[in-house]
BAPA-842205 format. One line per field, with one value per residue (C-alpha): residue number from 1; chain; x, y, z. Coordinates in steps of 0.1 Angstrom, whole numbers, plus 5000, padded with zeros to 4 digits. Layout:
// BAPA-842205
resi: c(NUM / ...)
chain: c(A / ...)
X: c(X / ...)
Y: c(Y / ...)
Z: c(Z / ...)
// end
This chain:
// BAPA-842205
resi: c(1 / 2 / 3 / 4 / 5 / 6 / 7 / 8 / 9 / 10 / 11 / 12 / 13 / 14 / 15 / 16 / 17 / 18 / 19 / 20 / 21 / 22 / 23 / 24 / 25 / 26 / 27 / 28 / 29 / 30 / 31 / 32 / 33 / 34 / 35 / 36 / 37 / 38 / 39 / 40 / 41 / 42 / 43 / 44 / 45 / 46 / 47 / 48 / 49 / 50 / 51 / 52 / 53 / 54 / 55 / 56 / 57 / 58 / 59 / 60 / 61 / 62 / 63 / 64 / 65 / 66 / 67 / 68 / 69 / 70 / 71 / 72 / 73 / 74 / 75 / 76 / 77 / 78 / 79 / 80 / 81 / 82 / 83 / 84 / 85 / 86 / 87 / 88 / 89 / 90 / 91 / 92 / 93 / 94 / 95 / 96 / 97 / 98 / 99 / 100 / 101 / 102 / 103 / 104 / 105 / 106 / 107 / 108 / 109 / 110 / 111 / 112 / 113 / 114 / 115 / 116 / 117 / 118 / 119 / 120 / 121 / 122 / 123 / 124 / 125 / 126 / 127 / 128 / 129 / 130 / 131 / 132 / 133 / 134 / 135 / 136 / 137 / 138 / 139 / 140 / 141 / 142 / 143 / 144 / 145 / 146 / 147 / 148 / 149 / 150 / 151 / 152 / 153 / 154 / 155 / 156 / 157 / 158 / 159 / 160 / 161 / 162 / 163 / 164 / 165 / 166 / 167 / 168 / 169 / 170 / 171 / 172 / 173 / 174 / 175 / 176 / 177 / 178 / 179 / 180 / 181 / 182 / 183 / 184 / 185 / 186 / 187 / 188 / 189 / 190 / 191 / 192 / 193 / 194 / 195 / 196 / 197 / 198 / 199)
chain: c(A / A / A / A / A / A / A / A / A / A / A / A / A / A / A / A / A / A / A / A / A / A / A / A / A / A / A / A / A / A / A / A / A / A / A / A / A / A / A / A / A / A / A / A / A / A / A / A / A / A / A / A / A / A / A / A / A / A / A / A / A / A / A / A / A / A / A / A / A / A / A / A / A / A / A / A / A / A / A / A / A / A / A / A / A / A / A / A / A / A / A / A / A / A / A / A / A / A / A / A / A / A / A / A / A / A / A / A / A / A / A / A / A / A / A / A / A / A / A / A / A / A / A / A / A / A / A / A / A / A / A / A / A / A / A / A / A / A / A / A / A / A / A / A / A / A / A / A / A / A / A / A / A / A / A / A / A / A / A / A / A / A / A / A / A / A / A / A / A / A / A / A / A / A / A / A / A / A / A / A / A / A / A / A / A / A / A / A / A / A / A / A / A / A / A / A / A / A / A)
X: c(9162 / 9149 / 9128 / 9098 / 9099 / 9102 / 9073 / 9053 / 9061 / 9052 / 9019 / 9011 / 9019 / 8998 / 8968 / 8971 / 8970 / 8940 / 8921 / 8928 / 8915 / 8884 / 8879 / 8882 / 8857 / 8833 / 8835 / 8830 / 8801 / 8787 / 8787 / 8771 / 8744 / 8736 / 8731 / 8706 / 8688 / 8687 / 8674 / 8647 / 8636 / 8633 / 8613 / 8590 / 8584 / 8574 / 8551 / 8533 / 8531 / 8553 / 8578 / 8569 / 8589 / 8608 / 8618 / 8629 / 8650 / 8667 / 8675 / 8689 / 8712 / 8725 / 8728 / 8749 / 8773 / 8777 / 8783 / 8810 / 8826 / 8826 / 8840 / 8869 / 8876 / 8876 / 8896 / 8928 / 8912 / 8913 / 8888 / 8907 / 8892 / 8891 / 8874 / 8849 / 8841 / 8836 / 8813 / 8794 / 8789 / 8777 / 8753 / 8740 / 8731 / 8712 / 8694 / 8684 / 8672 / 8651 / 8635 / 8628 / 8613 / 8592 / 8577 / 8571 / 8538 / 8546 / 8529 / 8531 / 8506 / 8520 / 8496 / 8506 / 8525 / 8555 / 8557 / 8554 / 8583 / 8604 / 8594 / 8606 / 8639 / 8646 / 8636 / 8663 / 8688 / 8679 / 8685 / 8718 / 8732 / 8722 / 8741 / 8772 / 8769 / 8765 / 8795 / 8817 / 8804 / 8809 / 8843 / 8833 / 8840 / 8872 / 8870 / 8884 / 8857 / 8830 / 8844 / 8841 / 8805 / 8796 / 8808 / 8783 / 8756 / 8764 / 8758 / 8724 / 8714 / 8723 / 8702 / 8672 / 8678 / 8678 / 8647 / 8626 / 8639 / 8609 / 8585 / 8577 / 8594 / 8584 / 8585 / 8615 / 8634 / 8626 / 8638 / 8671 / 8675 / 8667 / 8694 / 8719 / 8706 / 8709 / 8745 / 8752 / 8736 / 8758 / 8789 / 8779 / 8775 / 8808 / 8827 / 8812 / 8820 / 8855 / 8887 / 8893 / 8882 / 8889 / 8921)
Y: c(8330 / 8350 / 8336 / 8357 / 8344 / 8308 / 8313 / 8328 / 8299 / 8273 / 8291 / 8292 / 8255 / 8245 / 8267 / 8252 / 8217 / 8225 / 8241 / 8212 / 8188 / 8209 / 8211 / 8173 / 8168 / 8193 / 8178 / 8143 / 8154 / 8172 / 8140 / 8121 / 8148 / 8144 / 8107 / 8116 / 8140 / 8115 / 8087 / 8110 / 8119 / 8082 / 8076 / 8105 / 8093 / 8059 / 8075 / 8098 / 8072 / 8092 / 8063 / 8026 / 7998 / 7990 / 8027 / 8029 / 7997 / 8012 / 8043 / 8023 / 8005 / 8039 / 8050 / 8018 / 8030 / 8064 / 8047 / 8025 / 8055 / 8073 / 8042 / 8041 / 8078 / 8079 / 8047 / 8067 / 8091 / 8120 / 8134 / 8153 / 8180 / 8156 / 8129 / 8154 / 8165 / 8129 / 8122 / 8154 / 8143 / 8108 / 8124 / 8149 / 8120 / 8102 / 8135 / 8140 / 8104 / 8108 / 8139 / 8122 / 8091 / 8111 / 8131 / 8105 / 8087 / 8056 / 8057 / 8034 / 8023 / 8036 / 8014 / 7981 / 7957 / 7957 / 7995 / 7996 / 7971 / 7992 / 8024 / 8008 / 7998 / 8032 / 8049 / 8029 / 8040 / 8076 / 8070 / 8051 / 8078 / 8105 / 8087 / 8085 / 8122 / 8132 / 8111 / 8129 / 8163 / 8156 / 8139 / 8105 / 8090 / 8095 / 8096 / 8061 / 8048 / 8067 / 8051 / 8016 / 8024 / 8037 / 8004 / 7988 / 8011 / 8002 / 7965 / 7973 / 7994 / 7966 / 7942 / 7966 / 7970 / 7932 / 7928 / 7953 / 7949 / 7929 / 7955 / 7935 / 7931 / 7899 / 7894 / 7871 / 7897 / 7923 / 7901 / 7896 / 7934 / 7940 / 7915 / 7935 / 7968 / 7955 / 7945 / 7979 / 7996 / 7977 / 7986 / 8023 / 8022 / 8004 / 8028 / 8059 / 8047 / 8033 / 8051 / 8066 / 8102 / 8128 / 8147)
Z: c(7264 / 7293 / 7320 / 7310 / 7274 / 7286 / 7310 / 7282 / 7258 / 7285 / 7293 / 7256 / 7251 / 7282 / 7270 / 7235 / 7248 / 7271 / 7243 / 7219 / 7246 / 7250 / 7213 / 7209 / 7238 / 7222 / 7187 / 7201 / 7222 / 7191 / 7170 / 7199 / 7202 / 7165 / 7171 / 7198 / 7175 / 7146 / 7168 / 7182 / 7147 / 7138 / 7170 / 7163 / 7128 / 7140 / 7166 / 7142 / 7114 / 7090 / 7091 / 7087 / 7103 / 7070 / 7066 / 7103 / 7098 / 7068 / 7087 / 7116 / 7092 / 7081 / 7117 / 7123 / 7096 / 7113 / 7147 / 7131 / 7116 / 7150 / 7167 / 7141 / 7143 / 7181 / 7185 / 7190 / 7214 / 7189 / 7164 / 7136 / 7114 / 7085 / 7106 / 7118 / 7082 / 7072 / 7101 / 7094 / 7058 / 7069 / 7095 / 7070 / 7046 / 7073 / 7082 / 7046 / 7044 / 7076 / 7062 / 7028 / 7044 / 7068 / 7040 / 7013 / 7006 / 7028 / 7062 / 7091 / 7117 / 7150 / 7170 / 7154 / 7176 / 7152 / 7152 / 7190 / 7193 / 7169 / 7188 / 7221 / 7206 / 7190 / 7223 / 7240 / 7214 / 7222 / 7259 / 7253 / 7229 / 7254 / 7282 / 7259 / 7250 / 7287 / 7296 / 7270 / 7282 / 7319 / 7314 / 7327 / 7293 / 7273 / 7235 / 7233 / 7256 / 7237 / 7205 / 7219 / 7231 / 7196 / 7182 / 7206 / 7194 / 7158 / 7168 / 7183 / 7153 / 7129 / 7149 / 7147 / 7110 / 7104 / 7126 / 7107 / 7072 / 7062 / 7076 / 7108 / 7141 / 7159 / 7197 / 7192 / 7172 / 7197 / 7226 / 7207 / 7202 / 7239 / 7250 / 7230 / 7244 / 7279 / 7273 / 7258 / 7288 / 7312 / 7291 / 7292 / 7330 / 7335 / 7312 / 7329 / 7364 / 7359 / 7369 / 7334 / 7331 / 7305 / 7315)
// end
């Protein structure tokens, strides 16, 4: 084998690996961005009264399932085409359910204390998911780290779902959710500022 052919093969292999890494980063960031979008739609539904607290809680439970799926799929640091398709299907279902709930006959009172508490919690979800997505895009989070953080987001979403499943979020329930959100915020900060970076 001549040197030119060997160099060409090596250059091709290196470019393929770089592109695969960039693709994995892009797809992971894309799923995280969809989380941001879904949470924003839930927050907006609460704010404009098209979602009541019970509906938002049910949607948070669905979001929790998506976050758990992301955590499982990114655990090995990779996101395969099949995993991405499964995530897309799960996120598409949540998206359809958000649209259906926002356009049904049920309405919420955005000024009620319960809705205000749920709005504040979902607003934190938007911010946390945005921080994860930014970390994936700028390389300060690896896919493994993002997967672990999505598992934490799933935990927060489940707590919100439990808090609002009866249609009311009490001060005590919100305080419990906020403690979980504070722990998650610290984890995100730690993971984004540790020595691990995307290669």
